[in-house]
PDB file of N, CA, C and O in Angstrom, chain B, residues numbered from 101:
ATOM      1  N   UNK B 101     -60.666 106.159-126.604  1.00  0.00           N
ATOM      2  CA  UNK B 101     -60.498 107.151-126.759  1.00  0.00           C
ATOM      3  C   UNK B 101     -59.024 108.364-127.242  1.00  0.00           C
ATOM      4  O   UNK B 101     -57.815 108.273-127.032  1.00  0.00           O
ATOM      5  N   UNK B 102     -59.703 109.226-127.814  1.00  0.00           N
ATOM      6  CA  UNK B 102     -58.179 110.208-128.203  1.00  0.00           C
ATOM      7  C   UNK B 102     -57.796 110.895-126.981  1.00  0.00           C
ATOM      8  O   UNK B 102     -58.381 110.756-125.907  1.00  0.00           O
ATOM      9  N   UNK B 103     -56.556 111.815-127.235  1.00  0.00           N
ATOM     10  CA  UNK B 103     -56.062 112.700-126.614  1.00  0.00           C
ATOM     11  C   UNK B 103     -56.800 113.621-126.390  1.00  0.00           C
ATOM     12  O   UNK B 103     -56.364 114.356-125.504  1.00  0.00           O
ATOM     13  N   UNK B 104     -58.222 114.064-127.016  1.00  0.00           N
ATOM     14  CA  UNK B 104     -59.043 115.342-127.367  1.00  0.00           C
ATOM     15  C   UNK B 104     -59.977 114.909-126.165  1.00  0.00           C
ATOM     16  O   UNK B 104     -60.160 115.649-125.198  1.00  0.00           O
ATOM     17  N   UNK B 105     -60.529 113.711-126.286  1.00  0.00           N
ATOM     18  CA  UNK B 105     -61.846 113.699-124.988  1.00  0.00           C
ATOM     19  C   UNK B 105     -61.220 113.919-123.431  1.00  0.00           C
ATOM     20  O   UNK B 105     -61.944 113.931-122.435  1.00  0.00           O
ATOM     21  N   UNK B 106     -59.955 114.066-123.396  1.00  0.00           N
ATOM     22  CA  UNK B 106     -59.243 114.151-122.219  1.00  0.00           C
ATOM     23  C   UNK B 106     -59.834 115.169-121.685  1.00  0.00           C
ATOM     24  O   UNK B 106     -60.688 115.533-122.493  1.00  0.00           O
ATOM     25  N   UNK B 107     -59.855 116.130-120.349  1.00  0.00           N
ATOM     26  CA  UNK B 107     -59.359 117.236-119.561  1.00  0.00           C
ATOM     27  C   UNK B 107     -58.725 117.306-119.146  1.00  0.00           C
ATOM     28  O   UNK B 107     -57.963 116.475-118.650  1.00  0.00           O
ATOM     29  N   UNK B 108     -58.773 119.339-119.170  1.00  0.00           N
ATOM     30  CA  UNK B 108     -57.444 119.403-118.409  1.00  0.00           C
ATOM     31  C   UNK B 108     -56.909 118.733-117.257  1.00  0.00           C
ATOM     32  O   UNK B 108     -57.550 118.231-116.335  1.00  0.00           O
ATOM     33  N   UNK B 109     -55.612 118.780-117.416  1.00  0.00           N
ATOM     34  CA  UNK B 109     -55.728 117.989-115.751  1.00  0.00           C
ATOM     35  C   UNK B 109     -55.029 116.406-116.089  1.00  0.00           C
ATOM     36  O   UNK B 109     -53.863 116.023-115.987  1.00  0.00           O
ATOM     37  N   UNK B 110     -56.192 115.741-116.499  1.00  0.00           N
ATOM     38  CA  UNK B 110     -55.964 113.965-116.781  1.00  0.00           C
ATOM     39  C   UNK B 110     -55.511 113.706-117.479  1.00  0.00           C
ATOM     40  O   UNK B 110     -55.707 114.209-118.585  1.00  0.00           O
ATOM     41  N   UNK B 111     -54.568 112.703-117.249  1.00  0.00           N
ATOM     42  CA  UNK B 111     -53.399 111.545-117.752  1.00  0.00           C
ATOM     43  C   UNK B 111     -54.303 110.815-118.551  1.00  0.00           C
ATOM     44  O   UNK B 111     -55.460 110.394-118.557  1.00  0.00           O
ATOM     45  N   UNK B 112     -53.191 110.850-119.273  1.00  0.00           N
ATOM     46  CA  UNK B 112     -53.392 109.220-120.387  1.00  0.00           C
ATOM     47  C   UNK B 112     -51.995 108.711-120.233  1.00  0.00           C
ATOM     48  O   UNK B 112     -51.159 109.012-119.382  1.00  0.00           O
ATOM     49  N   UNK B 113     -51.881 107.466-121.725  1.00  0.00           N
ATOM     50  CA  UNK B 113     -50.675 106.654-122.056  1.00  0.00           C
ATOM     51  C   UNK B 113     -50.887 105.939-123.409  1.00  0.00           C
ATOM     52  O   UNK B 113     -51.804 105.181-123.724  1.00  0.00           O
ATOM     53  N   UNK B 114     -50.212 106.203-123.872  1.00  0.00           N
ATOM     54  CA  UNK B 114     -50.425 106.825-125.448  1.00  0.00           C
ATOM     55  C   UNK B 114     -50.594 104.925-126.123  1.00  0.00           C
ATOM     56  O   UNK B 114     -49.666 104.121-126.206  1.00  0.00           O
ATOM     57  N   UNK B 115     -51.845 104.718-126.445  1.00  0.00           N
ATOM     58  CA  UNK B 115     -51.688 103.099-127.224  1.00  0.00           C
ATOM     59  C   UNK B 115     -51.078 103.101-128.016  1.00  0.00           C
ATOM     60  O   UNK B 115     -50.066 102.403-127.934  1.00  0.00           O
ATOM     61  N   UNK B 116     -51.375 104.045-129.511  1.00  0.00           N
ATOM     62  CA  UNK B 116     -51.315 103.705-130.877  1.00  0.00           C
ATOM     63  C   UNK B 116     -51.551 105.380-131.352  1.00  0.00           C
ATOM     64  O   UNK B 116     -51.951 106.341-130.695  1.00  0.00           O
ATOM     65  N   UNK B 117     -51.183 105.277-132.566  1.00  0.00           N
ATOM     66  CA  UNK B 117     -51.267 106.423-133.221  1.00  0.00           C
ATOM     67  C   UNK B 117     -51.772 106.325-134.674  1.00  0.00           C
ATOM     68  O   UNK B 117     -51.489 105.212-135.117  1.00  0.00           O
ATOM     69  N   UNK B 118     -52.343 107.001-135.469  1.00  0.00           N
ATOM     70  CA  UNK B 118     -53.217 106.776-136.998  1.00  0.00           C
ATOM     71  C   UNK B 118     -52.342 107.719-137.740  1.00  0.00           C
ATOM     72  O   UNK B 118     -52.883 108.414-138.600  1.00  0.00           O
ATOM     73  N   UNK B 119     -50.794 107.869-137.485  1.00  0.00           N
ATOM     74  CA  UNK B 119     -50.503 109.353-137.990  1.00  0.00           C
ATOM     75  C   UNK B 119     -48.945 109.115-138.275  1.00  0.00           C
ATOM     76  O   UNK B 119     -47.966 108.966-137.544  1.00  0.00           O
ATOM     77  N   UNK B 120     -49.162 109.147-139.755  1.00  0.00           N
ATOM     78  CA  UNK B 120     -47.452 108.808-140.270  1.00  0.00           C
ATOM     79  C   UNK B 120     -46.998 109.650-140.914  1.00  0.00           C
ATOM     80  O   UNK B 120     -47.432 110.797-140.807  1.00  0.00           O
ATOM     81  N   UNK B 121     -46.191 109.400-141.604  1.00  0.00           N
ATOM     82  CA  UNK B 121     -44.867 111.071-142.304  1.00  0.00           C
ATOM     83  C   UNK B 121     -44.537 111.563-141.769  1.00  0.00           C
ATOM     84  O   UNK B 121     -43.893 110.986-140.893  1.00  0.00           O
ATOM     85  N   UNK B 122     -44.578 112.538-141.720  1.00  0.00           N
ATOM     86  CA  UNK B 122     -43.630 113.768-140.813  1.00  0.00           C
ATOM     87  C   UNK B 122     -44.702 114.154-139.560  1.00  0.00           C
ATOM     88  O   UNK B 122     -44.388 114.885-138.621  1.00  0.00           O
ATOM     89  N   UNK B 123     -45.497 113.775-139.662  1.00  0.00           N
ATOM     90  CA  UNK B 123     -45.989 114.091-138.103  1.00  0.00           C
ATOM     91  C   UNK B 123     -45.565 113.330-137.329  1.00  0.00           C
ATOM     92  O   UNK B 123     -44.833 113.686-136.406  1.00  0.00           O
ATOM     93  N   UNK B 124     -45.975 111.964-137.555  1.00  0.00           N
ATOM     94  CA  UNK B 124     -45.438 110.585-136.937  1.00  0.00           C
ATOM     95  C   UNK B 124     -43.575 110.680-136.655  1.00  0.00           C
ATOM     96  O   UNK B 124     -42.914 110.389-135.658  1.00  0.00           O
ATOM     97  N   UNK B 125     -43.171 111.198-137.971  1.00  0.00           N
ATOM     98  CA  UNK B 125     -41.764 111.657-137.122  1.00  0.00           C
ATOM     99  C   UNK B 125     -41.276 112.552-136.135  1.00  0.00           C
ATOM    100  O   UNK B 125     -40.551 112.192-135.207  1.00  0.00           O
ATOM    101  N   UNK B 126     -41.581 113.467-136.283  1.00  0.00           N
ATOM    102  CA  UNK B 126     -41.776 114.578-135.736  1.00  0.00           C
ATOM    103  C   UNK B 126     -42.036 114.080-134.057  1.00  0.00           C
ATOM    104  O   UNK B 126     -41.085 113.823-133.319  1.00  0.00           O
ATOM    105  N   UNK B 127     -43.284 114.009-133.670  1.00  0.00           N
ATOM    106  CA  UNK B 127     -42.897 113.282-132.215  1.00  0.00           C
ATOM    107  C   UNK B 127     -42.790 112.334-132.304  1.00  0.00           C
ATOM    108  O   UNK B 127     -43.605 112.255-133.223  1.00  0.00           O
ATOM    109  N   UNK B 128     -42.476 111.341-132.174  1.00  0.00           N
ATOM    110  CA  UNK B 128     -41.415 110.611-131.657  1.00  0.00           C
ATOM    111  C   UNK B 128     -39.908 110.999-132.181  1.00  0.00           C
ATOM    112  O   UNK B 128     -39.385 109.991-132.655  1.00  0.00           O
ATOM    113  N   UNK B 129     -39.191 111.954-132.233  1.00  0.00           N
ATOM    114  CA  UNK B 129     -38.459 112.191-131.423  1.00  0.00           C
ATOM    115  C   UNK B 129     -38.210 113.370-130.814  1.00  0.00           C
ATOM    116  O   UNK B 129     -37.092 113.844-130.613  1.00  0.00           O
ATOM    117  N   UNK B 130     -40.039 114.203-130.295  1.00  0.00           N
ATOM    118  CA  UNK B 130     -40.291 114.562-129.317  1.00  0.00           C
ATOM    119  C   UNK B 130     -40.593 113.640-128.261  1.00  0.00           C
ATOM    120  O   UNK B 130     -41.027 114.156-127.231  1.00  0.00           O
ATOM    121  N   UNK B 131     -40.449 112.256-128.282  1.00  0.00           N
ATOM    122  CA  UNK B 131     -40.923 111.504-127.337  1.00  0.00           C
ATOM    123  C   UNK B 131     -42.411 110.892-126.852  1.00  0.00           C
ATOM    124  O   UNK B 131     -42.838 110.246-125.894  1.00  0.00           O
ATOM    125  N   UNK B 132     -42.865 111.396-127.908  1.00  0.00           N
ATOM    126  CA  UNK B 132     -44.535 111.178-128.067  1.00  0.00           C
ATOM    127  C   UNK B 132     -44.624 110.007-128.498  1.00  0.00           C
ATOM    128  O   UNK B 132     -44.600 109.835-129.716  1.00  0.00           O
ATOM    129  N   UNK B 133     -44.748 108.921-127.628  1.00  0.00           N
ATOM    130  CA  UNK B 133     -44.481 107.493-128.435  1.00  0.00           C
ATOM    131  C   UNK B 133     -45.263 106.419-127.667  1.00  0.00           C
ATOM    132  O   UNK B 133     -45.497 106.739-126.501  1.00  0.00           O
ATOM    133  N   UNK B 134     -45.647 105.408-127.991  1.00  0.00           N
ATOM    134  CA  UNK B 134     -46.500 104.379-127.752  1.00  0.00           C
ATOM    135  C   UNK B 134     -46.290 104.071-125.533  1.00  0.00           C
ATOM    136  O   UNK B 134     -45.379 103.243-125.545  1.00  0.00           O
ATOM    137  N   UNK B 135     -46.490 104.206-124.634  1.00  0.00           N
ATOM    138  CA  UNK B 135     -46.778 103.614-123.772  1.00  0.00           C
ATOM    139  C   UNK B 135     -45.875 104.638-122.944  1.00  0.00           C
ATOM    140  O   UNK B 135     -44.989 104.443-122.113  1.00  0.00           O
ATOM    141  N   UNK B 136     -46.666 106.304-123.711  1.00  0.00           N
ATOM    142  CA  UNK B 136     -45.390 107.450-122.497  1.00  0.00           C
ATOM    143  C   UNK B 136     -46.923 107.727-122.081  1.00  0.00           C
ATOM    144  O   UNK B 136     -47.892 107.599-122.828  1.00  0.00           O
ATOM    145  N   UNK B 137     -46.936 108.040-121.038  1.00  0.00           N
ATOM    146  CA  UNK B 137     -47.753 108.974-119.929  1.00  0.00           C
ATOM    147  C   UNK B 137     -47.225 110.679-119.547  1.00  0.00           C
ATOM    148  O   UNK B 137     -46.185 111.112-119.050  1.00  0.00           O
ATOM    149  N   UNK B 138     -48.893 111.577-120.207  1.00  0.00           N
ATOM    150  CA  UNK B 138     -48.805 112.307-120.239  1.00  0.00           C
ATOM    151  C   UNK B 138     -49.491 112.882-119.998  1.00  0.00           C
ATOM    152  O   UNK B 138     -49.944 112.308-119.008  1.00  0.00           O
ATOM    153  N   UNK B 139     -50.484 114.385-120.236  1.00  0.00           N
ATOM    154  CA  UNK B 139     -51.200 115.065-119.528  1.00  0.00           C
ATOM    155  C   UNK B 139     -51.380 116.530-120.014  1.00  0.00           C
ATOM    156  O   UNK B 139     -50.680 117.479-120.370  1.00  0.00           O
ATOM    157  N   UNK B 140     -53.066 116.120-119.792  1.00  0.00           N
ATOM    158  CA  UNK B 140     -53.144 117.574-120.805  1.00  0.00           C
ATOM    159  C   UNK B 140     -53.561 118.508-119.899  1.00  0.00           C
ATOM    160  O   UNK B 140     -54.309 118.427-118.925  1.00  0.00           O
ATOM    161  N   UNK B 141     -52.548 119.993-120.706  1.00  0.00           N
ATOM    162  CA  UNK B 141     -52.233 121.113-119.803  1.00  0.00           C
ATOM    163  C   UNK B 141     -53.322 121.889-120.040  1.00  0.00           C
ATOM    164  O   UNK B 141     -54.012 122.306-119.110  1.00  0.00           O
ATOM    165  N   UNK B 142     -53.597 122.174-121.383  1.00  0.00           N
ATOM    166  CA  UNK B 142     -54.840 123.550-121.771  1.00  0.00           C
ATOM    167  C   UNK B 142     -55.815 122.714-123.044  1.00  0.00           C
ATOM    168  O   UNK B 142     -55.870 121.681-123.712  1.00  0.00           O
ATOM    169  N   UNK B 143     -56.354 123.751-122.844  1.00  0.00           N
ATOM    170  CA  UNK B 143     -57.331 123.522-124.879  1.00  0.00           C
ATOM    171  C   UNK B 143     -56.846 125.032-125.018  1.00  0.00           C
ATOM    172  O   UNK B 143     -56.394 125.871-124.240  1.00  0.00           O
ATOM    173  N   UNK B 144     -57.064 124.999-125.984  1.00  0.00           N
ATOM    174  CA  UNK B 144     -57.340 126.756-126.807  1.00  0.00           C
ATOM    175  C   UNK B 144     -58.618 127.398-126.812  1.00  0.00           C
ATOM    176  O   UNK B 144     -59.620 126.881-126.319  1.00  0.00           O
ATOM    177  N   UNK B 145     -58.600 128.299-127.256  1.00  0.00           N
ATOM    178  CA  UNK B 145     -59.939 129.006-127.549  1.00  0.00           C
ATOM    179  C   UNK B 145     -60.974 128.035-128.341  1.00  0.00           C
ATOM    180  O   UNK B 145     -60.291 127.234-128.980  1.00  0.00           O
ATOM    181  N   UNK B 146     -61.857 127.884-128.472  1.00  0.00           N
ATOM    182  CA  UNK B 146     -62.847 126.733-128.922  1.00  0.00           C
ATOM    183  C   UNK B 146     -62.347 125.991-129.752  1.00  0.00           C
ATOM    184  O   UNK B 146     -62.186 126.037-130.972  1.00  0.00           O
ATOM    185  N   UNK B 147     -62.034 125.048-128.679  1.00  0.00           N
ATOM    186  CA  UNK B 147     -61.188 123.852-128.731  1.00  0.00           C
ATOM    187  C   UNK B 147     -60.354 123.108-130.032  1.00  0.00           C
ATOM    188  O   UNK B 147     -60.417 121.906-130.290  1.00  0.00           O
ATOM    189  N   UNK B 148     -59.809 123.808-130.549  1.00  0.00           N
ATOM    190  CA  UNK B 148     -59.409 123.871-131.946  1.00  0.00           C
ATOM    191  C   UNK B 148     -57.995 123.136-131.716  1.00  0.00           C
ATOM    192  O   UNK B 148     -57.840 122.178-132.474  1.00  0.00           O
ATOM    193  N   UNK B 149     -56.952 123.380-130.846  1.00  0.00           N
ATOM    194  CA  UNK B 149     -55.869 122.417-130.444  1.00  0.00           C
ATOM    195  C   UNK B 149     -56.221 122.189-128.839  1.00  0.00           C
ATOM    196  O   UNK B 149     -57.138 122.700-128.196  1.00  0.00           O
ATOM    197  N   UNK B 150     -54.767 120.866-128.214  1.00  0.00           N
ATOM    198  CA  UNK B 150     -55.111 121.196-127.236  1.00  0.00           C
ATOM    199  C   UNK B 150     -52.847 121.261-126.752  1.00  0.00           C
ATOM    200  O   UNK B 150     -51.899 121.022-127.501  1.00  0.00           O
ATOM    201  N   UNK B 151     -52.858 121.651-125.364  1.00  0.00           N
ATOM    202  CA  UNK B 151     -51.630 121.563-125.118  1.00  0.00           C
ATOM    203  C   UNK B 151     -51.593 120.104-124.257  1.00  0.00           C
ATOM    204  O   UNK B 151     -52.448 119.680-123.479  1.00  0.00           O
ATOM    205  N   UNK B 152     -50.368 119.510-124.643  1.00  0.00           N
ATOM    206  CA  UNK B 152     -49.891 118.528-123.615  1.00  0.00           C
ATOM    207  C   UNK B 152     -48.582 118.678-122.910  1.00  0.00           C
ATOM    208  O   UNK B 152     -47.943 119.706-123.131  1.00  0.00           O
ATOM    209  N   UNK B 153     -48.067 117.717-122.029  1.00  0.00           N
ATOM    210  CA  UNK B 153     -47.076 117.815-121.728  1.00  0.00           C
ATOM    211  C   UNK B 153     -46.992 116.491-121.481  1.00  0.00           C
ATOM    212  O   UNK B 153     -47.891 115.847-120.940  1.00  0.00           O
ATOM    213  N   UNK B 154     -45.500 115.851-122.013  1.00  0.00           N
ATOM    214  CA  UNK B 154     -45.183 114.310-121.305  1.00  0.00           C
ATOM    215  C   UNK B 154     -43.306 114.358-121.316  1.00  0.00           C
ATOM    216  O   UNK B 154     -42.426 114.675-122.116  1.00  0.00           O
ATOM    217  N   UNK B 155     -43.380 113.931-120.166  1.00  0.00           N
ATOM    218  CA  UNK B 155     -41.386 114.736-119.608  1.00  0.00           C
ATOM    219  C   UNK B 155     -41.436 115.635-119.768  1.00  0.00           C
ATOM    220  O   UNK B 155     -42.458 116.282-119.537  1.00  0.00           O
ATOM    221  N   UNK B 156     -40.272 116.179-120.283  1.00  0.00           N
ATOM    222  CA  UNK B 156     -40.431 117.759-120.164  1.00  0.00           C
ATOM    223  C   UNK B 156     -40.475 118.667-121.346  1.00  0.00           C
ATOM    224  O   UNK B 156     -40.009 119.805-121.419  1.00  0.00           O
ATOM    225  N   UNK B 157     -41.165 117.924-122.344  1.00  0.00           N
ATOM    226  CA  UNK B 157     -42.058 118.193-124.001  1.00  0.00           C
ATOM    227  C   UNK B 157     -43.269 118.756-123.594  1.00  0.00           C
ATOM    228  O   UNK B 157     -44.164 118.045-123.138  1.00  0.00           O
ATOM    229  N   UNK B 158     -43.431 120.473-123.765  1.00  0.00           N
ATOM    230  CA  UNK B 158     -44.902 120.596-123.391  1.00  0.00           C
ATOM    231  C   UNK B 158     -45.373 121.156-124.983  1.00  0.00           C
ATOM    232  O   UNK B 158     -44.817 122.218-125.264  1.00  0.00           O
ATOM    233  N   UNK B 159     -46.179 120.691-125.922  1.00  0.00           N
ATOM    234  CA  UNK B 159     -46.145 120.267-127.532  1.00  0.00           C
ATOM    235  C   UNK B 159     -47.864 120.951-127.779  1.00  0.00           C
ATOM    236  O   UNK B 159     -48.731 120.463-127.054  1.00  0.00           O
ATOM    237  N   UNK B 160     -48.210 121.844-128.597  1.00  0.00           N
ATOM    238  CA  UNK B 160     -49.347 121.913-128.668  1.00  0.00           C
ATOM    239  C   UNK B 160     -49.684 121.043-129.991  1.00  0.00           C
ATOM    240  O   UNK B 160     -48.885 120.744-130.879  1.00  0.00           O
ATOM    241  N   UNK B 161     -51.328 120.642-129.897  1.00  0.00           N
ATOM    242  CA  UNK B 161     -51.393 119.467-130.831  1.00  0.00           C
ATOM    243  C   UNK B 161     -52.629 120.065-131.259  1.00  0.00           C
ATOM    244  O   UNK B 161     -53.696 120.263-130.677  1.00  0.00           O
ATOM    245  N   UNK B 162     -52.137 120.350-132.657  1.00  0.00           N
ATOM    246  CA  UNK B 162     -54.316 120.543-133.803  1.00  0.00           C
ATOM    247  C   UNK B 162     -55.277 119.297-133.560  1.00  0.00           C
ATOM    248  O   UNK B 162     -55.045 118.094-133.680  1.00  0.00           O
ATOM    249  N   UNK B 163     -56.243 119.867-133.243  1.00  0.00           N
ATOM    250  CA  UNK B 163     -57.521 119.119-133.434  1.00  0.00           C
ATOM    251  C   UNK B 163     -57.787 117.408-133.765  1.00  0.00           C
ATOM    252  O   UNK B 163     -58.022 116.407-133.088  1.00  0.00           O
ATOM    253  N   UNK B 164     -57.591 117.742-135.275  1.00  0.00           N
ATOM    254  CA  UNK B 164     -57.764 116.769-136.108  1.00  0.00           C
ATOM    255  C   UNK B 164     -56.088 115.370-135.527  1.00  0.00           C
ATOM    256  O   UNK B 164     -56.300 114.184-135.277  1.00  0.00           O
ATOM    257  N   UNK B 165     -55.009 115.870-135.486  1.00  0.00           N
ATOM    258  CA  UNK B 165     -54.193 115.342-135.139  1.00  0.00           C
ATOM    259  C   UNK B 165     -54.139 114.608-133.629  1.00  0.00           C
ATOM    260  O   UNK B 165     -53.623 113.544-133.288  1.00  0.00           O
ATOM    261  N   UNK B 166     -55.020 115.799-132.725  1.00  0.00           N
ATOM    262  CA  UNK B 166     -55.409 114.539-131.514  1.00  0.00           C
ATOM    263  C   UNK B 166     -56.273 113.647-131.203  1.00  0.00           C
ATOM    264  O   UNK B 166     -56.413 112.884-130.248  1.00  0.00           O
ATOM    265  N   UNK B 167     -56.915 113.886-132.295  1.00  0.00           N
ATOM    266  CA  UNK B 167     -58.051 112.817-132.393  1.00  0.00           C
ATOM    267  C   UNK B 167     -57.150 111.168-132.822  1.00  0.00           C
ATOM    268  O   UNK B 167     -57.518 110.056-132.444  1.00  0.00           O
ATOM    269  N   UNK B 168     -56.184 111.410-133.509  1.00  0.00           N
ATOM    270  CA  UNK B 168     -56.167 110.457-134.304  1.00  0.00           C
ATOM    271  C   UNK B 168     -54.575 109.650-133.127  1.00  0.00           C
ATOM    272  O   UNK B 168     -53.740 109.084-133.833  1.00  0.00           O
ATOM    273  N   UNK B 169     -54.249 109.627-131.555  1.00  0.00           N
ATOM    274  CA  UNK B 169     -53.893 109.367-131.223  1.00  0.00           C
ATOM    275  C   UNK B 169     -54.773 108.869-129.940  1.00  0.00           C
ATOM    276  O   UNK B 169     -55.589 109.448-129.222  1.00  0.00           O
ATOM    277  N   UNK B 170     -54.090 107.136-129.978  1.00  0.00           N
ATOM    278  CA  UNK B 170     -55.653 106.602-129.376  1.00  0.00           C
ATOM    279  C   UNK B 170     -54.696 106.522-127.808  1.00  0.00           C
ATOM    280  O   UNK B 170     -53.477 106.346-127.791  1.00  0.00           O
ATOM    281  N   UNK B 171     -55.450 106.672-126.717  1.00  0.00           N
ATOM    282  CA  UNK B 171     -54.633 106.785-124.922  1.00  0.00           C
ATOM    283  C   UNK B 171     -55.676 106.395-124.496  1.00  0.00           C
ATOM    284  O   UNK B 171     -56.800 106.719-124.879  1.00  0.00           O
ATOM    285  N   UNK B 172     -55.193 105.190-123.123  1.00  0.00           N
ATOM    286  CA  UNK B 172     -56.421 104.639-122.156  1.00  0.00           C
ATOM    287  C   UNK B 172     -55.861 105.524-120.993  1.00  0.00           C
ATOM    288  O   UNK B 172     -54.668 105.738-120.782  1.00  0.00           O
ATOM    289  N   UNK B 173     -57.082 106.074-120.165  1.00  0.00           N
ATOM    290  CA  UNK B 173     -57.056 107.101-119.386  1.00  0.00           C
ATOM    291  C   UNK B 173     -56.290 106.714-118.259  1.00  0.00           C
ATOM    292  O   UNK B 173     -56.479 105.556-117.886  1.00  0.00           O
ATOM    293  N   UNK B 174     -55.391 107.462-117.558  1.00  0.00           N
ATOM    294  CA  UNK B 174     -55.053 106.984-115.674  1.00  0.00           C
ATOM    295  C   UNK B 174     -55.636 107.608-115.045  1.00  0.00           C
ATOM    296  O   UNK B 174     -55.577 107.480-113.822  1.00  0.00           O
TER     297      UNK B 174
END
């Protein structure tokens, strides 16, 4: 299951991600790492991106990136 498979209001715990390079470094610097709990806050029009909240961080992620982050649903 990926971040994109969750519905608005649902929470999950990040298991792993297949992201590399600057994208992975950016998420790590924001605290979006394995073992962290997050909540899906909203989807954009036509579901092209997703807004997640992880602690005090609110982050918009494109659909392709969200599908590469594996999660366990809470």
